[in-house]
C-alpha positions as CSV (number, residue, x, y, z in Angstrom):
1,M,112.5,151.8,84.6
2,K,113.4,152.3,88.3
3,N,109.7,153.1,89.1
4,I,108.6,149.9,87.4
5,K,111.0,147.8,89.4
6,K,110.0,149.6,92.6
7,W,106.3,149.0,92.0
8,L,107.0,145.3,91.0
9,A,109.0,144.8,94.2
10,Y,106.2,146.4,96.3
11,L,103.6,144.2,94.6
12,L,105.5,141.1,95.3
13,Y,106.0,142.2,98.9
14,V,102.2,142.7,99.3
15,I,101.5,139.3,97.8
16,A,104.0,137.6,100.0
17,L,102.7,139.4,103.1
18,A,99.1,138.4,102.2
19,L,100.1,134.8,101.8
20,V,101.9,134.8,105.2
21,F,98.9,136.4,106.8
22,L,96.6,133.8,105.2
23,Y,98.9,131.0,106.5
24,V,99.1,132.4,110.0
25,C,95.4,133.4,110.3
26,F,94.0,130.5,108.4
27,P,90.2,130.3,109.2
28,S,90.5,126.7,110.3
29,E,87.4,126.6,112.5
30,A,85.1,127.7,109.7
31,V,86.7,125.4,107.1
32,V,86.4,122.5,109.6
33,R,82.7,123.0,110.1
34,Y,82.1,123.3,106.3
35,A,84.1,120.1,105.6
36,E,82.2,118.2,108.3
37,Q,78.9,119.4,106.9
38,R,79.8,118.3,103.3
39,I,80.9,114.8,104.4
40,N,77.9,114.3,106.6
41,A,75.6,115.4,103.8
42,A,77.3,113.2,101.1
43,F,77.2,109.9,103.0
44,C,74.1,108.6,104.7
45,G,74.7,107.7,108.4
46,V,78.3,108.8,108.3
47,E,79.6,111.7,110.4
48,A,83.1,113.2,110.5
49,D,84.7,115.0,113.4
50,I,87.9,116.8,112.4
51,G,90.3,117.5,115.3
52,S,92.3,120.3,113.6
53,L,92.8,121.7,110.1
54,G,95.3,124.2,108.7
55,P,97.8,125.0,106.0
56,G,101.0,123.0,105.8
57,L,104.4,123.1,104.0
58,P,105.0,122.3,101.2
59,P,101.7,124.1,100.3
60,A,98.8,121.8,101.5
61,I,95.7,121.7,103.6
62,V,96.4,119.3,106.5
63,A,93.7,117.8,108.7
64,E,94.5,115.7,111.8
65,D,92.6,113.4,114.1
66,I,89.6,112.8,111.8
67,E,87.1,110.5,113.6
68,I,84.6,108.8,111.3
69,T,81.4,107.6,112.9
70,Y,78.8,105.4,111.4
71,K,75.4,105.2,113.0
72,D,76.8,106.5,116.3
73,T,79.6,103.9,116.3
74,K,83.1,105.2,116.0
75,T,84.6,103.2,113.2
76,V,88.0,104.6,112.2
77,L,90.5,107.4,113.0
78,V,92.5,109.1,110.3
79,N,95.6,110.4,112.1
80,R,96.6,112.8,109.3
81,L,95.3,113.8,105.9
82,A,97.2,116.2,103.6
83,V,95.7,117.5,100.3
84,S,97.9,119.5,98.0
85,P,97.4,120.8,94.4
86,S,98.8,118.8,91.5
87,Y,100.5,121.7,89.8
88,A,101.0,120.0,86.5
89,D,97.3,119.4,86.2
90,L,96.4,122.8,87.4
91,V,98.4,124.4,84.7
92,M,96.3,122.4,82.2
93,G,93.1,123.7,83.9
94,K,92.3,120.5,85.7
95,R,91.3,120.3,89.4
96,F,93.4,117.5,90.7
97,F,94.9,117.2,94.1
98,N,97.5,114.9,95.7
99,V,96.2,113.0,98.7
100,Y,98.2,111.5,101.5
101,A,96.5,109.9,104.6
102,E,97.8,108.0,107.6
103,A,95.0,105.7,108.8
104,A,94.6,102.2,110.2
105,E,98.3,102.1,110.9
106,G,99.0,102.3,107.2
107,I,99.3,104.8,104.3
108,I,96.7,105.8,101.7
109,Q,97.9,108.1,98.9
110,G,97.1,109.0,95.4
111,L,95.2,111.5,93.2
112,L,91.8,113.2,93.7
113,G,90.0,115.0,90.9
114,I,86.9,117.2,91.4
115,K,84.6,118.3,88.6
116,E,81.3,120.2,88.7
117,A,78.6,118.1,87.0
118,S,75.1,119.1,85.9
119,G,73.1,121.1,88.3
120,N,74.7,121.4,91.7
121,S,76.2,117.9,91.7
122,T,79.9,117.1,91.9
123,E,81.8,114.3,90.3
124,I,85.0,113.0,91.7
125,S,87.8,110.7,90.5
126,L,90.0,108.7,92.8
127,N,93.2,106.8,92.1
128,L,94.5,105.5,95.4
129,D,97.2,103.2,96.6
130,L,96.9,101.4,100.0
131,K,99.8,100.2,102.0
132,D,100.1,98.3,105.3
133,I,96.4,98.9,106.2
134,Q,95.5,96.9,109.3
135,I,92.0,95.5,108.9
136,E,91.4,95.1,112.7
137,E,91.3,98.9,112.9
138,F,87.9,98.6,111.1
139,N,86.5,95.9,113.3
140,R,84.0,98.3,114.9
141,I,82.3,98.7,111.6
142,L,82.8,95.0,110.6
143,S,81.3,93.9,113.9
144,L,78.4,96.2,113.4
145,Q,77.7,94.7,109.9
146,V,78.5,91.0,110.1
147,G,79.4,90.3,113.7
148,H,82.8,88.7,113.1
149,F,86.3,89.8,114.1
150,V,88.8,90.1,111.3
151,E,92.5,91.1,111.5
152,G,95.4,91.2,109.0
153,G,97.1,93.4,106.5
154,L,95.7,95.0,103.4
155,E,97.4,96.5,100.3
156,G,96.2,97.3,96.8
157,K,94.9,99.9,94.4
158,I,91.5,101.5,94.1
159,E,90.1,103.6,91.2
160,Y,86.7,105.4,91.1
161,T,85.0,108.0,88.9
162,G,81.5,109.3,89.7
163,P,79.4,111.0,92.4
164,P,80.5,110.6,96.0
165,D,77.5,108.3,96.7
166,V,79.3,105.4,94.9
167,T,76.9,105.3,91.9
168,G,79.8,105.7,89.5
169,N,82.4,103.3,88.0
170,G,85.6,101.9,89.5
171,N,87.8,98.9,90.1
172,A,90.1,97.5,92.8
173,V,92.8,95.0,93.2
174,L,93.4,94.1,96.9
175,D,96.0,91.8,98.5
176,L,95.6,90.4,102.0
177,R,98.2,88.9,104.2
178,K,98.3,87.1,107.6
179,C,94.6,87.3,108.2
180,R,92.4,85.7,110.8
181,V,88.6,85.5,111.0
182,R,87.0,84.8,114.3
183,F,83.3,83.8,113.9
184,N,80.6,85.1,116.2
185,S,79.3,81.5,116.4
186,T,81.0,78.2,115.5
187,F,81.0,77.1,111.8
188,Y,81.2,73.3,111.5
189,G,82.9,73.1,114.8
190,M,85.4,75.9,114.0
191,E,85.7,79.1,115.9
192,E,88.2,80.8,113.6
193,L,90.2,80.4,110.4
194,E,93.6,81.7,109.5
195,F,95.2,82.3,106.1
196,R,98.6,83.5,104.9
197,S,97.5,85.4,101.9
198,G,94.5,86.4,99.7
199,K,93.6,88.4,96.7
200,A,90.4,90.0,95.3
201,V,89.8,91.7,91.9
202,A,86.6,93.7,91.6
203,E,84.9,96.1,89.2
204,M,82.0,98.5,90.1
205,K,79.4,99.9,87.8
206,N,76.5,101.8,89.2
207,R,76.5,100.3,92.6
208,R,77.1,96.7,91.4
209,V,80.4,95.4,92.5
210,T,81.4,92.4,90.4
211,I,84.2,90.3,92.1
212,S,85.7,88.4,89.1
213,E,88.0,86.5,91.4
214,F,89.0,86.1,95.0
215,S,91.3,83.6,96.6
216,L,92.5,82.7,100.1
217,E,95.4,80.5,101.0
218,G,95.9,79.3,104.5
219,S,97.5,76.5,106.5
220,Q,94.0,74.9,107.1
221,F,92.3,75.5,103.7
222,S,92.3,77.2,100.3
223,V,89.3,79.1,98.8
224,T,88.5,80.4,95.3
225,G,85.4,82.1,94.2
226,S,83.5,85.0,92.5
227,G,80.2,86.8,92.7
228,N,78.8,90.3,93.2
229,I,77.6,92.8,95.8
230,M,74.8,95.2,95.0
231,L,75.6,98.3,97.1
232,A,72.7,100.1,98.9
233,L,72.2,102.8,101.5
234,P,72.5,102.2,104.4
235,V,75.4,99.9,103.6
236,E,74.2,97.0,105.7
237,N,71.3,96.6,103.2
238,S,73.8,95.8,100.4
239,K,72.9,92.4,98.8
240,I,75.5,89.7,98.5
241,R,75.7,86.8,96.0
242,L,79.0,85.0,96.2
243,S,80.0,81.4,95.3
244,A,83.1,79.8,96.4
245,R,84.9,76.4,96.7
246,I,86.7,75.6,99.9
247,A,89.5,73.0,99.7
248,P,90.3,71.9,103.3
249,H,93.8,70.6,103.9
250,Q,94.1,67.1,105.2
251,A,94.2,68.0,108.9
252,L,91.1,70.1,108.7
253,F,89.2,67.5,106.6
254,K,89.8,65.0,109.3
255,S,88.4,67.3,112.0
256,I,85.2,68.2,110.1
257,G,84.8,65.3,107.8
258,G,82.1,63.6,109.9
259,M,79.9,66.6,109.5
260,L,80.0,66.7,105.7
261,P,78.0,64.7,103.1
262,A,80.0,61.9,101.4
263,K,80.2,63.6,98.0
264,Y,82.3,66.4,99.5
265,K,84.7,63.9,100.9
266,R,85.1,62.3,97.5
267,E,85.5,65.6,95.7
268,G,87.9,67.1,98.3
269,E,86.1,70.4,98.0
270,I,83.2,72.1,99.7
271,P,81.1,74.4,97.5
272,V,79.4,77.2,99.4
273,R,77.2,80.1,98.7
274,L,77.1,83.4,100.6
275,T,73.8,85.3,100.2
276,G,71.7,87.8,102.1
277,T,72.9,91.3,103.0
278,L,76.0,92.7,104.6
279,G,74.0,93.2,107.8
280,N,72.5,89.7,107.7
281,P,74.6,87.3,105.6
282,G,73.9,83.7,105.2
283,L,76.4,80.9,104.4
284,S,75.1,77.6,103.0
285,L,76.4,74.5,101.2
286,R,75.6,74.3,97.5
């Protein structure tokens, strides 16, 4: 009995020593290079540069200063990303991980699932919550795609299941607050628009994003609409087809009223259509 206890204690000591050695001598450089290669291969035109990567406590893999570049344009910096196992799911034989990221001055957290599909393909599942994300942190990519400057806060929930190339299924509910859009050229005499709040509800199936509703509420106008976006790679080739109705408030109607057809003045609303691609959108009256 004493020998069994002795060997058990020795075995636990060896395991603990191995874990400490693994923690201290974590092969971060090799893992960083591997992670960067996988990201670059999965997303066309996207490159990731990971500043540092190593183990964390409680048990997690922690990456810091992740710089995402799209077509040689630095788009966003993820200050910190921590991935830890979801122990309850691991006990049941499922590969799920808790994800926590600090990016765009806000927090992204939720659950990531990984499953090997047919052949060498991989299927992922995401269930993420967004909090206090600042849209202006993405203006480098927004300017690259549509040429406008956008700022404001973003919160919401995103779910997705399928390959990393966004050919799977998902849905999102997003809330906007205190947003401002500055046009790259004047639109009916306006250089920018501001709104207090906004909401979008969308569903994705095999690259088609169906926006069942979106709304904006501002001091100058209100907007309601719906439509769809057909995702493509590169992303700027994604096709847009959105319809909306803009209801200018009285002060705005007075300033632009002379530029509008008489029927819009009578109806009090301006129906518009957004078509084209993300890289070359076109806005027209309906």
